[in-house]
LOLUM-411125 format. One record per residue (C-alpha): residue in one letter; y, z, x. Coordinates in steps of 0.02 Angstrom, whole numbers, always signed. Each point is the difference from the previous one (the first is absolute). Layout:
residues N
<rec><aa>a</aa><y>Y</y><z>Z</z><x>X</x></rec>
...
//
This chain:
residues 175
<rec><aa>x</aa><y>+5172</y><z>+5336</z><x>+5726</x></rec>
<rec><aa>x</aa><y>+99</y><z>+147</z><x>+94</x></rec>
<rec><aa>x</aa><y>+44</y><z>-8</z><x>+191</x></rec>
<rec><aa>x</aa><y>-30</y><z>+137</z><x>+104</x></rec>
<rec><aa>x</aa><y>+180</y><z>+28</z><x>+0</x></rec>
<rec><aa>x</aa><y>-7</y><z>+25</z><x>-194</x></rec>
<rec><aa>x</aa><y>-163</y><z>+129</z><x>+11</x></rec>
<rec><aa>x</aa><y>+77</y><z>+180</z><x>-39</x></rec>
<rec><aa>x</aa><y>-40</y><z>+128</z><x>+142</x></rec>
<rec><aa>x</aa><y>-111</y><z>+120</z><x>-88</x></rec>
<rec><aa>x</aa><y>-172</y><z>+48</z><x>+59</x></rec>
<rec><aa>x</aa><y>-91</y><z>-62</z><x>-170</x></rec>
<rec><aa>x</aa><y>+97</y><z>-171</z><x>+5</x></rec>
<rec><aa>x</aa><y>-45</y><z>-25</z><x>+181</x></rec>
<rec><aa>x</aa><y>-170</y><z>+43</z><x>-71</x></rec>
<rec><aa>x</aa><y>-5</y><z>-124</z><x>-142</x></rec>
<rec><aa>x</aa><y>+41</y><z>-145</z><x>+126</x></rec>
<rec><aa>x</aa><y>-78</y><z>+30</z><x>+178</x></rec>
<rec><aa>x</aa><y>-161</y><z>+107</z><x>-57</x></rec>
<rec><aa>x</aa><y>-80</y><z>+160</z><x>-50</x></rec>
<rec><aa>x</aa><y>+113</y><z>+146</z><x>+6</x></rec>
<rec><aa>x</aa><y>-79</y><z>+178</z><x>+70</x></rec>
<rec><aa>x</aa><y>+115</y><z>+136</z><x>-28</x></rec>
<rec><aa>x</aa><y>-1</y><z>+204</z><x>-16</x></rec>
<rec><aa>x</aa><y>-168</y><z>-1</z><x>+77</x></rec>
<rec><aa>x</aa><y>-25</y><z>+140</z><x>+135</x></rec>
<rec><aa>x</aa><y>-78</y><z>-103</z><x>+151</x></rec>
<rec><aa>x</aa><y>-164</y><z>+81</z><x>-8</x></rec>
<rec><aa>x</aa><y>-29</y><z>-51</z><x>-178</x></rec>
<rec><aa>x</aa><y>+44</y><z>-193</z><x>+48</x></rec>
<rec><aa>x</aa><y>-124</y><z>+29</z><x>+138</x></rec>
<rec><aa>x</aa><y>-124</y><z>+19</z><x>-103</x></rec>
<rec><aa>x</aa><y>+46</y><z>-142</z><x>-122</x></rec>
<rec><aa>x</aa><y>+62</y><z>-124</z><x>+145</x></rec>
<rec><aa>x</aa><y>-123</y><z>-136</z><x>-42</x></rec>
<rec><aa>x</aa><y>+59</y><z>-21</z><x>-173</x></rec>
<rec><aa>x</aa><y>+177</y><z>+42</z><x>+33</x></rec>
<rec><aa>x</aa><y>+8</y><z>-127</z><x>+137</x></rec>
<rec><aa>x</aa><y>-140</y><z>-63</z><x>+97</x></rec>
<rec><aa>x</aa><y>-64</y><z>-96</z><x>-162</x></rec>
<rec><aa>x</aa><y>+159</y><z>-74</z><x>-2</x></rec>
<rec><aa>x</aa><y>-15</y><z>-71</z><x>+172</x></rec>
<rec><aa>x</aa><y>+189</y><z>-16</z><x>+8</x></rec>
<rec><aa>x</aa><y>+86</y><z>-116</z><x>+137</x></rec>
<rec><aa>x</aa><y>+148</y><z>+144</z><x>+25</x></rec>
<rec><aa>x</aa><y>-11</y><z>+178</z><x>-49</x></rec>
<rec><aa>x</aa><y>+148</y><z>+118</z><x>-18</x></rec>
<rec><aa>x</aa><y>-49</y><z>+177</z><x>+15</x></rec>
<rec><aa>x</aa><y>+91</y><z>+158</z><x>-44</x></rec>
<rec><aa>x</aa><y>-172</y><z>+122</z><x>-10</x></rec>
<rec><aa>x</aa><y>+21</y><z>+186</z><x>+1</x></rec>
<rec><aa>x</aa><y>+169</y><z>+52</z><x>-40</x></rec>
<rec><aa>x</aa><y>-62</y><z>+135</z><x>-122</x></rec>
<rec><aa>x</aa><y>-113</y><z>+49</z><x>+125</x></rec>
<rec><aa>x</aa><y>+162</y><z>+52</z><x>+104</x></rec>
<rec><aa>x</aa><y>+20</y><z>+114</z><x>-164</x></rec>
<rec><aa>x</aa><y>-154</y><z>+96</z><x>+26</x></rec>
<rec><aa>x</aa><y>+16</y><z>+157</z><x>+116</x></rec>
<rec><aa>x</aa><y>-190</y><z>+2</z><x>+33</x></rec>
<rec><aa>x</aa><y>-6</y><z>-170</z><x>+58</x></rec>
<rec><aa>x</aa><y>+52</y><z>-13</z><x>+183</x></rec>
<rec><aa>x</aa><y>+91</y><z>-146</z><x>+88</x></rec>
<rec><aa>x</aa><y>-154</y><z>-39</z><x>+106</x></rec>
<rec><aa>x</aa><y>-110</y><z>+2</z><x>-169</x></rec>
<rec><aa>x</aa><y>+117</y><z>-118</z><x>-77</x></rec>
<rec><aa>x</aa><y>+18</y><z>-127</z><x>+136</x></rec>
<rec><aa>x</aa><y>-175</y><z>+14</z><x>+26</x></rec>
<rec><aa>x</aa><y>-45</y><z>-56</z><x>-176</x></rec>
<rec><aa>x</aa><y>+138</y><z>-139</z><x>+35</x></rec>
<rec><aa>x</aa><y>-89</y><z>-60</z><x>+132</x></rec>
<rec><aa>x</aa><y>-182</y><z>-1</z><x>-86</x></rec>
<rec><aa>x</aa><y>+83</y><z>-116</z><x>-139</x></rec>
<rec><aa>x</aa><y>+71</y><z>-112</z><x>+106</x></rec>
<rec><aa>x</aa><y>-140</y><z>-19</z><x>+123</x></rec>
<rec><aa>x</aa><y>-125</y><z>-57</z><x>-176</x></rec>
<rec><aa>x</aa><y>+132</y><z>-98</z><x>-52</x></rec>
<rec><aa>x</aa><y>+5</y><z>-90</z><x>+186</x></rec>
<rec><aa>x</aa><y>-176</y><z>-26</z><x>+10</x></rec>
<rec><aa>x</aa><y>-36</y><z>-57</z><x>-177</x></rec>
<rec><aa>x</aa><y>+144</y><z>-115</z><x>-2</x></rec>
<rec><aa>x</aa><y>+39</y><z>-44</z><x>+193</x></rec>
<rec><aa>x</aa><y>+122</y><z>-117</z><x>-43</x></rec>
<rec><aa>x</aa><y>+114</y><z>+117</z><x>-108</x></rec>
<rec><aa>x</aa><y>+199</y><z>+11</z><x>+60</x></rec>
<rec><aa>x</aa><y>+40</y><z>+176</z><x>-26</x></rec>
<rec><aa>x</aa><y>+161</y><z>+69</z><x>-17</x></rec>
<rec><aa>x</aa><y>+15</y><z>+204</z><x>+11</x></rec>
<rec><aa>x</aa><y>+138</y><z>+57</z><x>-62</x></rec>
<rec><aa>x</aa><y>+132</y><z>+166</z><x>+39</x></rec>
<rec><aa>x</aa><y>-11</y><z>+129</z><x>-123</x></rec>
<rec><aa>x</aa><y>+143</y><z>+34</z><x>-100</x></rec>
<rec><aa>x</aa><y>+132</y><z>+152</z><x>+44</x></rec>
<rec><aa>x</aa><y>+16</y><z>+132</z><x>-134</x></rec>
<rec><aa>x</aa><y>+165</y><z>+79</z><x>-39</x></rec>
<rec><aa>x</aa><y>-23</y><z>+216</z><x>-51</x></rec>
<rec><aa>x</aa><y>+164</y><z>+7</z><x>-50</x></rec>
<rec><aa>x</aa><y>-18</y><z>-100</z><x>-131</x></rec>
<rec><aa>x</aa><y>-157</y><z>+36</z><x>-61</x></rec>
<rec><aa>x</aa><y>-41</y><z>+84</z><x>-170</x></rec>
<rec><aa>x</aa><y>-45</y><z>+179</z><x>-7</x></rec>
<rec><aa>x</aa><y>-189</y><z>-51</z><x>-27</x></rec>
<rec><aa>x</aa><y>-7</y><z>-125</z><x>+150</x></rec>
<rec><aa>x</aa><y>+100</y><z>+133</z><x>+131</x></rec>
<rec><aa>x</aa><y>-166</y><z>+69</z><x>+48</x></rec>
<rec><aa>x</aa><y>-101</y><z>-150</z><x>+25</x></rec>
<rec><aa>x</aa><y>+150</y><z>-63</z><x>+127</x></rec>
<rec><aa>x</aa><y>-29</y><z>+163</z><x>+97</x></rec>
<rec><aa>x</aa><y>-158</y><z>-76</z><x>+51</x></rec>
<rec><aa>x</aa><y>+55</y><z>-176</z><x>-2</x></rec>
<rec><aa>x</aa><y>+147</y><z>+11</z><x>+101</x></rec>
<rec><aa>x</aa><y>+98</y><z>-131</z><x>+95</x></rec>
<rec><aa>x</aa><y>-68</y><z>+83</z><x>+170</x></rec>
<rec><aa>x</aa><y>-183</y><z>-24</z><x>-73</x></rec>
<rec><aa>x</aa><y>+44</y><z>-174</z><x>-57</x></rec>
<rec><aa>x</aa><y>+79</y><z>-66</z><x>+175</x></rec>
<rec><aa>x</aa><y>-163</y><z>+62</z><x>+76</x></rec>
<rec><aa>x</aa><y>-104</y><z>-87</z><x>-104</x></rec>
<rec><aa>x</aa><y>+103</y><z>-152</z><x>+21</x></rec>
<rec><aa>x</aa><y>-40</y><z>+4</z><x>+174</x></rec>
<rec><aa>x</aa><y>-184</y><z>+23</z><x>-27</x></rec>
<rec><aa>x</aa><y>+6</y><z>-163</z><x>-104</x></rec>
<rec><aa>x</aa><y>+87</y><z>-91</z><x>+145</x></rec>
<rec><aa>x</aa><y>-134</y><z>+49</z><x>+111</x></rec>
<rec><aa>x</aa><y>-148</y><z>-55</z><x>-131</x></rec>
<rec><aa>x</aa><y>+113</y><z>-166</z><x>-23</x></rec>
<rec><aa>x</aa><y>-29</y><z>-34</z><x>+182</x></rec>
<rec><aa>x</aa><y>-201</y><z>+59</z><x>+9</x></rec>
<rec><aa>x</aa><y>-27</y><z>-128</z><x>-141</x></rec>
<rec><aa>x</aa><y>+118</y><z>-146</z><x>+34</x></rec>
<rec><aa>x</aa><y>+97</y><z>+35</z><x>-135</x></rec>
<rec><aa>x</aa><y>+187</y><z>-24</z><x>-18</x></rec>
<rec><aa>x</aa><y>+84</y><z>+160</z><x>-60</x></rec>
<rec><aa>x</aa><y>+164</y><z>-18</z><x>-107</x></rec>
<rec><aa>x</aa><y>+128</y><z>+145</z><x>+8</x></rec>
<rec><aa>x</aa><y>+78</y><z>-24</z><x>-173</x></rec>
<rec><aa>x</aa><y>+88</y><z>+178</z><x>+28</x></rec>
<rec><aa>x</aa><y>+166</y><z>-41</z><x>+52</x></rec>
<rec><aa>x</aa><y>+74</y><z>-76</z><x>-170</x></rec>
<rec><aa>x</aa><y>-61</y><z>+162</z><x>-81</x></rec>
<rec><aa>x</aa><y>+72</y><z>+133</z><x>+89</x></rec>
<rec><aa>x</aa><y>+169</y><z>+79</z><x>-2</x></rec>
<rec><aa>x</aa><y>+107</y><z>+69</z><x>+161</x></rec>
<rec><aa>x</aa><y>-99</y><z>+124</z><x>-1</x></rec>
<rec><aa>x</aa><y>-171</y><z>-69</z><x>+13</x></rec>
<rec><aa>x</aa><y>-55</y><z>+60</z><x>-184</x></rec>
<rec><aa>x</aa><y>-45</y><z>-131</z><x>-133</x></rec>
<rec><aa>x</aa><y>+163</y><z>-48</z><x>-86</x></rec>
<rec><aa>x</aa><y>+27</y><z>+97</z><x>-137</x></rec>
<rec><aa>x</aa><y>+45</y><z>-166</z><x>-116</x></rec>
<rec><aa>x</aa><y>-184</y><z>-66</z><x>+43</x></rec>
<rec><aa>x</aa><y>-100</y><z>+132</z><x>-82</x></rec>
<rec><aa>x</aa><y>+13</y><z>+116</z><x>-168</x></rec>
<rec><aa>x</aa><y>-103</y><z>+144</z><x>+63</x></rec>
<rec><aa>x</aa><y>+22</y><z>-8</z><x>+206</x></rec>
<rec><aa>x</aa><y>-174</y><z>-76</z><x>+51</x></rec>
<rec><aa>x</aa><y>-50</y><z>-168</z><x>-115</x></rec>
<rec><aa>x</aa><y>+116</y><z>-146</z><x>+27</x></rec>
<rec><aa>x</aa><y>+77</y><z>-99</z><x>-131</x></rec>
<rec><aa>x</aa><y>+29</y><z>-170</z><x>-35</x></rec>
<rec><aa>x</aa><y>+165</y><z>-21</z><x>+92</x></rec>
<rec><aa>x</aa><y>-89</y><z>+83</z><x>+154</x></rec>
<rec><aa>x</aa><y>-145</y><z>-141</z><x>-22</x></rec>
<rec><aa>x</aa><y>+149</y><z>-106</z><x>+2</x></rec>
<rec><aa>x</aa><y>+55</y><z>+39</z><x>+146</x></rec>
<rec><aa>x</aa><y>-157</y><z>+7</z><x>+104</x></rec>
<rec><aa>x</aa><y>-44</y><z>-171</z><x>-78</x></rec>
<rec><aa>x</aa><y>+72</y><z>-120</z><x>+120</x></rec>
<rec><aa>x</aa><y>-74</y><z>+93</z><x>+151</x></rec>
<rec><aa>x</aa><y>-166</y><z>-39</z><x>-85</x></rec>
<rec><aa>x</aa><y>+45</y><z>-158</z><x>-69</x></rec>
<rec><aa>x</aa><y>+3</y><z>-94</z><x>+186</x></rec>
<rec><aa>x</aa><y>-191</y><z>+54</z><x>+10</x></rec>
<rec><aa>x</aa><y>-54</y><z>-45</z><x>-168</x></rec>
<rec><aa>x</aa><y>+89</y><z>-194</z><x>+48</x></rec>
<rec><aa>x</aa><y>-97</y><z>-15</z><x>+179</x></rec>
//
C-alpha cells in the first residue's frame, strides 16, 4: 500500500483515496444536491472549495454566492455536527496566460474579485467553526497572478499546481 507521501496530488487521486470528489459544480447546484454529495456520506472531515464557477457568472453577486455557501455549510453542520470542515481559498487566475476563449471569463473572475471572495470565505470559516486553508501562496507569481506554468488556459490549475498546494492540505488530512 502506498503511503500518503506517494500519492499524486491531483484532485482525482486524492478523491479516490479520501472520499468523494465534487468538482465543477456551481454552489447553487451543490446546494440542491448537498444531501447526496455530502450529508449521506457523514464525513469526519470535509474539504470545501466550492463556488468558483459562480465567480465567473456576472449575474451572481458576491452576496448571493456567499449566502449560498453559508446555506451549504449550515445544512452540513446541522446534519453532521461532528464534521470537521476545511474551507479552501479560491485559486488565483492569470489573464496574461489565458487562452483567447478564456479571457472574457477572466474579466469577470478577476484576482481582485477572488481576493474579496477569499475574505468572505475566511469570515464563513469563523462563523461555522471551520478552518480556512489559504493555498494561494505557492500558486502566485510575483504579480499575484496564477503562475503561468500552473495553468494551460489561465484559470484552472494543472497537476503541478496541485502538487504545489498539496503540502498545505496534507497536514489537515493527517490531523
